[in-house]
N, C-alpha and C positions, 0 to 999 in steps of 0.2 A: 235282174232289172237295178241299174245305177240309182243312187238316190237322185243325180243330177235328170236323170230321165222320167222321172216321174211327175204327173201332173200339177199343176200349181197347187188346184184345190187339195187333193193327198198329201200333198209336200206341208202346206199350212196347218192342216190338221195332222199330219203325225209330228210338226215338229211342237206344236203346242201340248200334243200328248204328251210327246218327250217331255217339256218343260215343267209340265204341270204334274207327271210322274217321278222327275226329280224332284221338284219340291216336296211332295206325296213323301217318298222314300228318303228325303234329308230329313223331315220330321219325324217320319216315325225311327227312322233309325237315331236320331238323337234323344227320343223318346225311351227308346229300349234302351241307351247307353247310361243315358243319367237315372233308368230304375236299377240298371244292372250295378252304376256307382253305388247306388243308395243301399242296395242289398248286400252287395259287399262291405261296404261299413257297419251296416247291422249285424252280418254274421261277424267282422272281426269286433266288434263292441261287443258281443254276447260271448264271445270266446275269451276276451280281454277280462270280462267280470269274472267269468266262471275261474278261468286261472289265478286272477289275483284273489279270490274267494280261497283257493287252494292254496295259495301260498300263505296268506293270512291263516288259515287253519295248521297249517302245518308249524307256520312260527311257533303258535298256541301252545300245540301239544307240545313241543320241542321244550317251549316254558316252562311247562309243567314237567316233563322230565326232569328238568335242571333243578326244579324245586325240591321236586321228591328226592332227586338224586342228594341236593344238600342236606334235605333233610332225615337222610336213608331211611325213608318210610319206602321199603321194596315193595309193602304190601299193594298203597296208593300205587307204584309203578306197575305192577301184575293188572291190577284192576281196571285200570283207567288207561293205561300209557302200550300196555306192550309184554313182551316177553323177556325176564333179568335172567341173563344166562350168568353172569358173575357178579358179586359187589362185596368189596373187600380193600385190602391196602396192600402196598409195594412201595419196595425202596427202590427199584431200580429195574431198567428194563427187564422184560421179562415175556412169557408166552403162557396164555391162558386158554385152554380149550381150542387150541389151534389157531388163536388168535394173539398177534403179535402186540404188545403192550410198550408203547416208548415213554420212557419215564419224562415227565414235563413239568421243569420249575416252575409255575404258574400259579400266583394266587387267584385268579379266576377257573370256572369253570372251561375245561378245554373239549370240544368233542373231535372224533375222528370217525372217518366211513372206513369200518371193516369190511363192508360184505364181500370184497373179493376175496376173501378169507371164509365164508359159509359154503359148505358142500352145498349146500340146496339153491345157494343164490339170495337168501331171505337178505332185506335190509338189516344189517347190525352196525349200530355204532357204541362208540366208548365212551364214557363223559370221564371226566379225570379233572381233581383240583390239589393245590398241593398242600399238606399239613406240617405240622412238625417236625417229625420224624419219617415222613416221605409223602405218599402221594393214597389217598382212596378213589378208588378206580370201580366204573360199574360196566359192565357189558349187556346192552340191550337190542332185541328187536322191536323197534318202534312200529306201534300198527297205524303204519299211512294208506296202507291200500285200502282201507275204508273211507277215506278221504278220497283219495285219489277216485276208485271205483264207481264214484255217485254220480249219477249219469245225469242230474237235473242240467238242462239248459246245453245237452249235448247231443239229441238226437240220437238216431240208431246208428251213425256210426263215429260220433263223438268218442274222444276218449283223454284222458290227463295221465301224465306219468314224469316220473322222475329219471334224471341220467347224470351220471357221472361224471367226473371231468375226465376219464378215460375213454368215455362214447358208450358205455355199457349201462342199460337199465339197472335202475334200482327196485322199480315194483314191476308186476306184473303188466304186459300186455292183454288190453281187452281180447285182440284177435289169435293171440296165442296164450291163452292163460295157462296152459299145461306147460310150457317152455321155460326154461331156465331165463330170469331176464337177465342174467350174465350174459348170455350167449347171444342178446339181440343185440344188436353193434349199431347207436345212433348217430350215423355219420350223416346227417343233415344240413341243411343253410342254417334251418333253427338253431339248430346247437351251437354251431360254429359264431353265430353274429352273436348269440348270449356270450356265449365265452369271451366274446372280444369286447363286448361293449356293455352289455346288461338287457334291457327287455327290446321288444318290437314284436313286429307282425309282419306276415307274408304270404304270400301262394306257393306252395314247396310241393318238392315230390318228396313223402315221409318214408321211413324206415322200410314200408313194404314196395317204395315205388308206386304208391297212389298218389293223387294229385290232391294238394289238402289246403286247409286253410289254416294255419297258423298261430299261435302266439306264446311268446316265451319270454323268461324274465330268469336270469341270473340271483340263485337263492345261496346266501354266507349267512353264518351264524355260527361264532363261536369255532371257527377252524372247519366247517363244514360248507363244502361248494358244490352244490348242485345246480342244475337247469331243471325249471316245471317248465313244463310244456302242456299245451291243450289245443287239440286239433279237431276238423271235423271234414267229412267227403266234402270236396269240390261238388261232387255231383249233388248230394242231398242237398246241400247248401241254397246251391244254384236252383234247384229244382222249380221254386215259383217262377225264374227265369224263361225256362222252355212253356209252362203254360201262355205266359204272355205273348211269347215271339210266335204261337198257332194263331192266338185271337189275330195279334196283328197283321199276318198274312191277308185272313180270310177278310177283315176289312181293307186291307190295300188293293184286295181284287174288286171287290165292289165299286171301291172308288175309282180305280182304271176304268171299270165299262162305262160310269157315270161321264166321266172326262172324252172317252173315245164320241161318246153322243155328240156332247156339246162343242168339241173340236171341230167335228163334222160337220155340225150346221151352221157355224160363225165362219169358216175355210168358204163354204160356198157363197155366203154373203160377200165376203170381201173379194173374191175371183174375181169379179166382173169389170171394176174401176182398173186393177193391178194388169188384167189382161190390155186395157186399152192405154193403158202407160206402158205397157212393150210396147203398141204399136208404134208409138210416137219416137220411144228410145231405138227401134230397127230403124225408121227413116233417119233419126240424126246419125245414125251409126254407120250409113249410105252416104251421109253428106247433105242431106236432105234437111236444112235447118229451116223451121216454120214455127208459128204461134202455135202452141197447144191448145186445143179444145176441148173443155172438160164436161161431163158428165154429170158432174157434180157440183151444187153449190154451197156445201155445208162448210164448216171449219173446223172439221176434224182431221185426224192426221192425214185420210184419203185428201179430202181438197189440200190441205197444206203441200200434200205432194204435186199436186197439178201445178201449182203457184211456185213449188221450188221447179219443175221444169222449164216454166216460162222464164224464169229467173236464168237457169240455165243457158236458155237459148241465149240470151242477151249477154253475158259472161261469156260465151264460147266467141261472140264476135270480138267483143273486147280482147278476148285473147288471142285472137288469129289475127287481129291486127298489131297486136305487141309482137307474135311470132315473126311476122312478115318484119317490121322493122330491125328484129335481130338478122334475119335473113340477109337484109340489103348492108349490116355493116353497123347499121347505129347502136353502139352497143352502149351509149351512153341513154337512150331513151329509158325514160319512167313508166312506172306500170305500180297501179297500186290495186295490194293485194284485196280480193274480195270481202274474204275475214279469214282468221286466224286459218282455217280450216283448207282454203286456196293452195292445195297441192298443185295443181296444176300451174297457178300463176306463179308459186312458189319455184317450183321447175326450172319453168320460163327463166327466171331472174336468175336462178342458180347457176343456168346454162349461159348465159350472157356473163355473168362475174366468171365464169372457168373460162368463157372465150377471154375474157381480159387477160387472167388470170394465165392463159396459154401463151398470151402475148408476151405477160411479163416473162415466164419461164423462157419463153424461146429467146428472148434477148438476153436472160441471164445465163443460158446456155451457150450461147454467142459470146459473151463475157469470158466465160468459163475457157472455151475454146481458144481464143484470144491469150487469155491471160497463159493457157499452155505453152501455146506456139512462141509467147514471148519468155516464157520460164526456159523454153527447152533452147533458144537462141541465147540468153544469158548463161545457160551452162554449157552451150557449145565457145561461148564466148571465153569462160572462165579456163574451160580445157586447153583452148588453143592459148591463152593466157600462162597457163603453167608450162605448157610446154615447151614455150619459147621461154620463159623464165630457168626452168629445170633443165631443158633440153639443150637447145642451141645455146645458153648464155654459158654455160661452162666449156664448152666447145670453142666456142670465141674466143673466150679468158684465156683457155691452154694454147689457142694457136697464137694470143699476144704474147704468152711468155716464151713459145719457143720461137720465135722471129725476134723479140729481144735478146735471145741467146745464140742465135743464129750468125754465123760469118758473112751475114748478107754486107755490101758497103754500107757507110754509114747512112749516107743521101736517101737512095733506096728504101733501105731500112726502115727511115723515118717517115717517108710519105706509106709505105703500107702499114705501119704503124697507127698513123692520122686517118687512113680509110679504115682501119679495124677497128679504132675508137670510134669512127662515127657510125658504122656499123652496129657496134655493141651498143650506142647510145640511140640510134632509130628502133632496135631491136628492144628494148629498154622502152621507148616510149609507145611504142605499137602495143605491148603487152601490157603496160601502165592504161592505156587506152581501150584495151577488150576487156580488162576486168581490175582494176584498181585493188589492189592490195586493203590501203587506208580505208574503202568502201567496204570492206568484208568486216574488219577488226574495227571500225572507228565510225560506221555511218555515213548518209548521205551529205550530211554537215560538214564533215572533214574532210571528205575526198573533195568537196565543190572547192574547200579551200585551196588544197593541195592544187586543183588545179588553175585554180586562179594564182597561185603562187606561182606557177610553171609558165606564166606566159609573159614575154619580155614585149610591149609593146609600148614604146615612148609617148607616142600619141595617144593614147587610150588611159582613161583613170579608172580604174576599177574601186570600186567601192562594195564590200562585202561584209554583211552582218547575218550572225546565227545563232539565234535566241532559242537554246534548248531547255525544255522542261524536264526536270528533275525525276529520275526513277520510271520514264516513260519507256516502254518497249514497244517498239516498231517494227513490224514484220521486214523479213528481208527483200519481199519484194516489193514493198512501197518503198524502202531505203533507195532500190535500183531504180523504179519507175521515178524517183522525184531526182536523183542523178541523172539518169538518160534524158530526161528533159531539158533540166537546166546544160546539160554539158551539148545538146543541142542547140539550145537557146545564145548560149554563149558563141558555140561555131558560128551559128548565123549570123549575130551581131560583129564577129572578126571578117566574115567574110563578105558581107553583103551591107550593112548598112552605113559604113563611114563613119562610125559614130564616135564622140572624143570622150566622154562620160559613159560610165555603164555601172549600174547599181542592181547588186543580186543580193537577195534577202530570205533566211529561211527561218521559219519560226513553227516549232511546237508548241501545241496545245494539249492538253488531256486525250482530247478526244481526234484530233485531226492534223496534217500537218501541212503549213503553207507555205508556196516558193513565189516570190515576187522577181521581176526581171525587168529593168528597165533602161532603156537607151536615148540617147538623144540623135539619132541618126536619121538618115532621109524617109525612112517607112518605107510602104508598099502598099500596092494594091491588092487586098488579100486574095479578093477573087481570081486574082491572076497569076497567084505565088506559083513556082512549079513545085511538082512532087517533090522534087529533091532537096528543097529548103526544111522539110521534116515538119513542117506547120500539122499536116494531117496526122504523121506517126505520133509529135506528141498529143494531138487529142484524141487517139485513140487510145494512147497508154492511160490517159485520166479517164476516158468511158469505161475503161476496164475495171479501174479501180473504184468504180461509183463517184470518181470527183467530179471538181468542177473545172473547167476550163477557158478562159477568158482572153481574149487576146483585142488589142486596140491600137490602131495604127494610123499615123497622120504623116505628114511633112517634117514632125517637129520629135518625132521619133515611136518607138515600138513599145510597149507596156504585154507583158504575158503576166498573168495572176494564175496560179495553181492551188487548188484546194481537194486534198483527200482523205477522207474518214479513215481512221486508224483501226476501230474494233466493228465497224459494220459487218454485218453477215451478210454475202451474196448468196 
């Protein structure tokens, strides 16, 4: 059976039980791990104390050996510190009893680890000090084994031992007492960390492959370099933790039984009002919205739930009304959220805003399509202009040269040349109207100036002003738009206005460009203007660029003002 199909009483009991169990488990787990951490810290502290004691005892014993060596007291060396294999004088590098002795020129006692040369693997060191005619040398087997085999504080599986810088043991292993220490390789993390930087602690796999608590320290004294390691098996160290774990499991089982009984009883008391709330919600799901009648008059959470259901009924009435306004297209309708958590109201507001945005995007897409069409038209004009200029122009020029050098009679030839010159001029005019080269090279301001300069109309006074903004980069499409609007406006003045004065100005700002065209002609009625006058085309070009187009006309003349933003993103 799925959880969703369980009766609400059992479901509540199960949820409460799971929740309580999770809390008990979390607390128990936290206690367990805190105890584990404390136990580990105590083990490390105990091991560190043992290791520090061993280091101190070894250092004291070496100091005693050095003092006895300086006193040349071999008897004291033998009785207190170990076996003396040799004590004498040398003047150069030599080998004594199989131990190589390197002559050292030092005024202090220098010690060297010679254990690797001992056939039985015993810990062997040499002591040497510079004298007037050579060096005083002693070879000693120091008795460190008694120090390291002392098991106080190490339990049943703990041990301390010395390791040379060649990873070989220098003292006997507690677990392999008969094994030559030099045959035991200690390539453990503790050894590597000690050689790299001094002392520390960690849980590692020891030289036997067993998991152990380990403390370590790099020991250096007068040329000797060893690693002192104290360890104890993890299983023994954490034995109290295993006993605690068993006790915690028993306690948890008892608590879980009590939780189950309490949870079942509480769920039975809660189920009746919840079922009533379910009935009301079912009716609301069917579209039947009516005031909620509650069987509880208290102010606890269940009583508040029934109050919330009544509030939900009122909120649904308000929300349905707002949704109806949106459906009728009233996108400016206001709606006040019931609270910060009113997701339904927020969704309706978001839907209203998205519909508004959709309208804006639709208009933007329409502008983009129109802009694309105009761009294609301008591209085609540019292509035709180039073909006329680069294709037909040279052919007409060549034809003129041939006519000039032909044997045709003078009068017919001159007539042909005149007709050909008129054709070339008309071809250039058409090419220039299609796409003036000055527009691409110098922008709309200079292109319009060029158009005005080419006009030869004695009864029309033209005033042109171009206020250029320094270092302003205007997109080419806007340059073309301004030029085409100005070109269309000037053509309309020439064809329809009968004006005697025409004023044209272009003003560049840091964020926009403005065009002003004014004449003193007869004007027109804007609503009755034929499409051929191009007013609609001018207005569409401006709208495509999110600009402003204003037209004022009267019997005293016509004024056109255009303003197009330069950096606005569409």
